[in-house]
C-alpha angles and dihedrals in degrees: 000000000000092000090066093048115120087232092062105101093208092054090045091055092047090049092050092049088052090051091051091049092050093046092050090050093048091048092048095048095045091046095055095097085057092213088075095057091103094055094043093049091048090051090047093055092042091059095041093051090048089054091050089050089050092244090141096217126196097251100213100032096045093042093057092041090055090043090055097044094049099034101104099043096037090051092053090049091049093051091050093048092044091052092049091047093049093049091046092050092051090048092052092048092049096052093041090059098035122110094202116126093243094047096105092050094046091046090054090049090050091051090050091051091049091051089054089047092051091049092051091046090056091058105033101080096041086051090049090050093050110034129050104226142129121273091257093048092047093052091046093047092049091050094048093045091052089056098040092050094041097152091053090046092052090047092051092048091049090047090052092049094045096048091045091050092049091049090051098044100039114054095201091053089045091055091050091049090049090056102039103001099111093050091042093052092047092048093050092048092045089062088064098037093055090054091047096046095049087069088065098036112035089189087073089060088050089050089055085061092053102272127128122271133185134186093240092055091065100046097081093051092048091051091049092051091055 
């Protein structure tokens, strides 16, 4: 039937919504132990960026393959970022409620540090999914990319805040985000990350034109750029 043809835009939209639903479910289930959030988020971005690059991945099979391959390193990265985020949150709370004379200055500094942290967090798991590096190199690359691509970083942060606000203020939007939000966010961000990463790994640009790409192919270029 023509309705089920891949060229039918309606069917294509339905298929993509199904992909987002499945990705959100996979991410949620594999994140339940909490300690595995790093690996599940890396796998999520890995699949979304493959979809953006027209790699046509097998959602379930490739998700769990990426989860397995990145588990150890992504978990270490997640624990490091979670610890930094927790310390930063406590620091912000302390200075926000402090009556010391330097409280306002220190609170501003804490907010600035947390903004940098949030920017690095946006990049770190997509970087882990794309480039084959050590934990230290991955964290450093994510931090430097967030600075080098400052306009994109600001846009992603604003997008995160705006979508989160809409989901909180509008119940209908909140329900949609609850069902497919994680996959939707990752897919939207992947559109930008693929364009950013292809500057460091030209093979990604080639892949966008239908040629093969592999994570290992991009590692050398990322290392050279640093």
